[in-house]
C-alpha positions as CSV (number, residue, x, y, z in Angstrom):
1,X,64.6,11.7,-166.8
2,X,66.1,12.6,-163.3
3,X,65.9,10.5,-160.2
4,X,63.5,12.7,-158.5
5,X,60.9,11.7,-161.4
6,X,60.4,8.0,-160.0
7,X,57.7,7.4,-157.9
8,X,58.7,5.7,-155.2
9,X,55.4,3.0,-156.0
10,X,57.5,3.1,-159.3
11,X,60.8,2.1,-157.6
12,X,60.4,1.0,-154.5
13,X,59.4,-2.8,-153.6
14,X,55.8,-3.2,-151.5
15,X,57.4,-5.1,-149.0
16,X,61.2,-6.6,-148.6
17,X,62.3,-9.6,-147.1
18,X,65.0,-9.6,-144.0
19,X,67.2,-11.1,-146.5
20,X,66.6,-8.0,-148.9
21,X,67.0,-5.8,-145.9
22,X,69.7,-6.9,-144.3
23,X,71.7,-6.9,-147.6
24,X,70.6,-3.0,-148.4
25,X,71.2,-2.4,-144.5
26,X,75.1,-3.3,-145.5
27,X,75.4,-2.2,-148.7
28,X,74.5,1.1,-147.4
29,X,77.0,1.2,-143.3
30,X,79.4,0.2,-146.0
31,X,79.2,3.5,-147.9
32,X,78.7,5.4,-145.1
33,X,82.2,3.5,-143.7
34,X,83.5,4.8,-146.8
35,X,82.7,7.9,-147.0
36,X,83.9,8.6,-143.1
37,X,87.4,7.2,-143.9
38,X,87.5,10.1,-147.3
39,X,86.9,12.6,-144.3
40,X,89.3,11.8,-141.3
41,X,89.1,14.9,-139.7
42,X,85.0,14.0,-138.8
43,X,86.5,10.8,-136.9
44,X,89.5,13.0,-135.0
45,X,86.9,15.4,-133.8
46,X,85.2,12.5,-132.5
47,X,87.9,11.7,-130.2
48,X,88.8,14.4,-129.1
49,X,85.7,15.7,-127.1
50,X,86.0,12.4,-124.9
51,X,89.6,12.6,-124.4
52,X,89.3,16.2,-123.2
53,X,86.5,14.9,-120.5
54,X,89.0,12.2,-119.2
55,X,91.6,15.1,-118.5
56,X,89.3,17.8,-117.7
57,X,87.7,15.8,-114.7
58,X,90.8,13.2,-113.9
59,X,93.3,16.6,-113.3
60,X,91.0,19.3,-112.2
61,X,87.7,18.3,-110.8
62,X,89.0,14.8,-110.1
63,X,90.9,15.5,-106.5
64,X,88.6,17.3,-105.0
65,X,85.7,14.8,-105.4
66,X,85.7,11.8,-103.1
67,X,84.6,8.3,-104.1
68,X,82.2,7.1,-100.8
69,X,84.2,4.1,-99.1
70,X,87.8,5.2,-100.9
71,X,91.3,6.4,-99.4
72,X,92.8,7.0,-102.2
73,X,90.8,10.6,-103.4
74,X,92.1,11.3,-107.0
75,X,93.2,7.6,-107.6
76,X,90.0,6.2,-107.2
77,X,87.8,8.9,-109.1
78,X,89.8,8.7,-112.0
79,X,88.2,4.8,-111.8
80,X,85.0,6.3,-110.7
81,X,85.6,8.7,-114.0
82,X,85.9,6.5,-117.0
83,X,82.5,4.0,-116.7
84,X,80.8,7.2,-116.6
85,X,83.2,8.9,-119.3
86,X,82.6,5.7,-121.5
87,X,78.4,5.7,-121.2
88,X,78.4,9.5,-122.1
89,X,80.6,8.6,-125.2
90,X,78.0,6.1,-126.3
91,X,75.2,8.6,-125.7
92,X,76.3,11.1,-127.7
93,X,76.4,8.6,-130.4
94,X,73.0,10.5,-130.7
95,X,74.9,13.4,-132.5
96,X,76.4,11.7,-135.8
97,X,73.6,9.7,-136.2
98,X,71.2,12.4,-136.3
99,X,73.3,15.3,-138.3
100,X,74.2,12.4,-140.8
101,X,70.5,11.5,-141.8
102,X,70.1,15.4,-141.9
103,X,72.4,15.7,-144.3
104,X,71.5,13.5,-146.7
105,X,67.7,14.3,-146.2
106,X,69.2,17.9,-147.1
107,X,71.7,16.4,-149.7
108,X,68.3,14.5,-151.6
109,X,70.2,11.4,-151.3
110,X,66.8,10.2,-150.0
111,X,65.4,11.1,-153.2
112,X,67.8,8.7,-154.8
113,X,67.3,6.1,-152.6
114,X,63.7,5.8,-153.3
115,X,64.1,5.8,-156.9
116,X,66.4,2.1,-156.7
117,X,64.4,-1.1,-155.9
118,X,66.0,-1.5,-152.3
119,X,64.5,-1.8,-148.7
120,X,63.7,1.2,-147.0
121,X,64.4,0.1,-143.3
122,X,68.1,-0.5,-144.9
123,X,69.0,2.5,-145.4
124,X,68.6,3.6,-141.8
125,X,69.2,0.4,-140.6
126,X,72.6,1.4,-142.6
127,X,73.3,4.4,-141.3
128,X,72.3,3.3,-137.5
129,X,75.3,0.5,-138.1
130,X,78.0,2.3,-139.7
131,X,77.6,4.7,-136.7
132,X,77.8,1.7,-134.5
133,X,81.3,0.5,-136.1
134,X,82.7,4.2,-135.7
135,X,81.6,4.0,-131.6
136,X,82.9,0.7,-131.1
137,X,86.1,2.2,-132.3
138,X,86.1,5.8,-130.7
139,X,85.3,3.2,-127.2
140,X,88.4,1.7,-128.0
141,X,90.6,4.3,-128.4
142,X,88.5,5.7,-124.9
143,X,90.0,2.6,-123.0
144,X,93.8,3.1,-124.0
145,X,93.2,7.0,-122.9
146,X,91.6,5.3,-119.7
147,X,94.3,3.2,-119.2
148,X,97.1,5.6,-119.5
149,X,95.4,8.0,-116.5
150,X,95.4,5.3,-114.4
151,X,92.1,3.6,-115.3
152,X,92.0,-0.2,-114.8
153,X,90.1,-3.5,-114.8
154,X,89.3,-6.0,-112.0
155,X,86.8,-8.8,-112.9
156,X,88.4,-10.6,-115.6
157,X,87.6,-10.8,-119.0
158,X,84.4,-12.2,-119.5
159,X,83.1,-9.4,-116.9
160,X,84.8,-7.0,-119.0
161,X,83.5,-7.9,-122.6
162,X,79.9,-7.9,-120.6
163,X,80.4,-4.4,-119.9
164,X,81.5,-3.5,-123.7
165,X,78.5,-5.2,-125.1
166,X,76.1,-3.6,-122.9
167,X,78.1,-0.3,-123.7
168,X,77.4,-1.1,-127.8
169,X,74.1,-2.2,-126.8
170,X,73.0,1.7,-125.3
171,X,74.8,2.9,-128.3
172,X,73.0,1.3,-130.8
173,X,70.0,1.9,-128.8
174,X,71.0,5.8,-129.2
175,X,71.7,5.9,-132.5
176,X,68.1,4.8,-133.5
177,X,67.1,7.7,-131.2
178,X,69.6,10.1,-132.9
179,X,68.3,8.9,-136.7
180,X,64.5,9.6,-135.4
181,X,65.9,13.2,-134.6
182,X,67.7,13.7,-137.4
183,X,64.7,12.8,-139.7
184,X,62.4,15.1,-138.5
185,X,64.5,18.0,-138.5
186,X,66.2,17.7,-141.6
187,X,68.7,19.9,-141.6
188,X,72.4,19.1,-140.3
189,X,73.2,22.5,-138.3
190,X,69.5,22.2,-136.9
191,X,70.3,18.2,-136.1
192,X,73.6,19.1,-134.4
193,X,72.0,21.2,-131.8
194,X,69.1,19.2,-131.2
195,X,71.3,16.0,-131.3
196,X,73.0,17.0,-127.8
197,X,71.5,19.5,-126.4
198,X,68.9,17.6,-124.2
199,X,71.6,15.3,-123.5
200,X,74.0,17.5,-121.8
201,X,71.5,17.2,-118.3
202,X,70.6,13.9,-118.6
203,X,73.9,13.2,-118.7
204,X,75.4,14.9,-115.4
205,X,71.9,14.5,-113.9
206,X,73.4,11.0,-113.0
207,X,76.0,9.1,-111.1
208,X,78.2,9.4,-114.1
209,X,80.7,12.3,-112.6
210,X,79.6,12.8,-108.7
211,X,78.0,10.1,-106.9
212,X,74.4,11.3,-105.7
213,X,74.4,11.1,-102.7
214,X,75.2,14.4,-102.4
215,X,72.5,16.0,-104.2
216,X,69.0,17.0,-102.9
217,X,66.6,14.4,-102.3
218,X,64.4,15.2,-105.5
219,X,67.4,15.3,-108.1
220,X,68.8,12.3,-106.7
221,X,65.5,9.9,-107.4
222,X,65.8,11.4,-110.7
223,X,69.1,10.6,-110.9
224,X,69.3,7.3,-109.6
225,X,66.5,6.0,-112.0
226,X,68.1,7.8,-114.7
227,X,69.2,5.0,-117.3
228,X,72.8,6.8,-117.6
229,X,73.2,5.9,-114.0
230,X,71.8,2.2,-114.9
231,X,74.2,2.2,-117.4
232,X,77.5,3.6,-115.3
233,X,76.5,1.8,-112.8
234,X,77.0,-1.4,-114.2
235,X,79.9,-0.7,-116.1
236,X,81.5,0.1,-112.7
237,X,80.4,-3.1,-111.0
238,X,81.9,-5.3,-114.6
239,X,84.6,-3.7,-114.5
240,X,85.3,-3.9,-110.5
241,X,86.0,-0.4,-110.5
242,X,85.3,2.2,-106.7
243,X,81.9,3.4,-106.5
244,X,79.9,1.7,-104.1
245,X,76.5,1.9,-104.6
246,X,74.5,3.2,-101.0
247,X,71.1,3.8,-102.8
248,X,68.5,1.4,-102.1
249,X,66.7,2.3,-105.7
250,X,65.9,-0.9,-107.5
251,X,68.2,0.5,-110.6
252,X,70.8,0.9,-108.2
253,X,70.5,-2.7,-106.9
254,X,70.4,-4.9,-110.7
255,X,72.2,-1.9,-112.2
256,X,73.1,-4.6,-115.0
257,X,69.0,-5.9,-115.7
258,X,68.2,-2.1,-115.7
259,X,70.8,-0.9,-117.8
260,X,69.6,-3.8,-120.4
261,X,66.0,-3.2,-119.9
262,X,66.8,0.6,-120.5
263,X,68.3,-0.1,-123.7
264,X,65.5,-2.4,-125.1
265,X,63.0,0.0,-124.2
266,X,64.8,2.4,-126.0
267,X,65.0,0.6,-129.3
268,X,61.4,-0.7,-128.7
269,X,59.9,2.4,-129.6
270,X,62.6,4.4,-130.9
271,X,63.4,2.1,-134.2
272,X,60.1,1.9,-134.9
273,X,59.3,5.7,-134.8
274,X,62.7,6.3,-136.8
275,X,61.9,3.8,-139.8
276,X,58.4,5.1,-139.9
277,X,59.7,8.3,-139.8
278,X,61.9,7.8,-142.7
279,X,59.2,6.2,-144.6
280,X,56.7,9.1,-144.8
281,X,60.3,11.3,-145.2
282,X,60.5,8.7,-148.4
283,X,57.0,8.9,-149.5
284,X,56.2,12.6,-150.3
């Protein structure tokens, strides 16, 4: 009898306790991490793209973009830039999550999992946890790159750790978005495009790379209420980097609180949708 001959109702428990969900989550996460280590090329390309963004904006565009209130144009912009690069990198966590789950669906791995007595939510949560570990490593490498080009932290250890925690929370939230996309399209090639194509305008329509002050009124209002802008402004605030906030919009005046609320809202919406999508796919 093949694994696909086993019906879901015969193999998977009707309801799994929290302990089993956590255990299955860690088992799947470790499986994915080991799989990633066997393909180091994938990890390397994850680092190259954000590093290219740093070098491009810092040394090509940086000299032409003035940070409000700063006298040293190029130097100030490099500090202004890095929080945007960090948040952009965490937002792009959507791609590996969507491609990974779509690949599992495409190869029939989901059929193998559903034949096992394991919590179905643990499978998707394991993917999210393993991808979050990868994003943490990417964030460390990006910070080293930032230090090399002139980025500095001015507010001490606790605000720094708060900013790191906030960005990992944002990555965690975006991974659930990626999981939903990957499960919805079910094809890794399509998932690679579907996971990123909508993110580029969202990232650029924010304060990640340029101050929104220069944007037309309607566009500026959209940028000020963009979750990316709240995350970037919160990170700059906690790092003590350049970037004077002149906007009266509530997210810009309360960036840390706004960033936390945006992350929680994304998780509350997309995590249940992704788990529900996975259960529907595993029950077919």
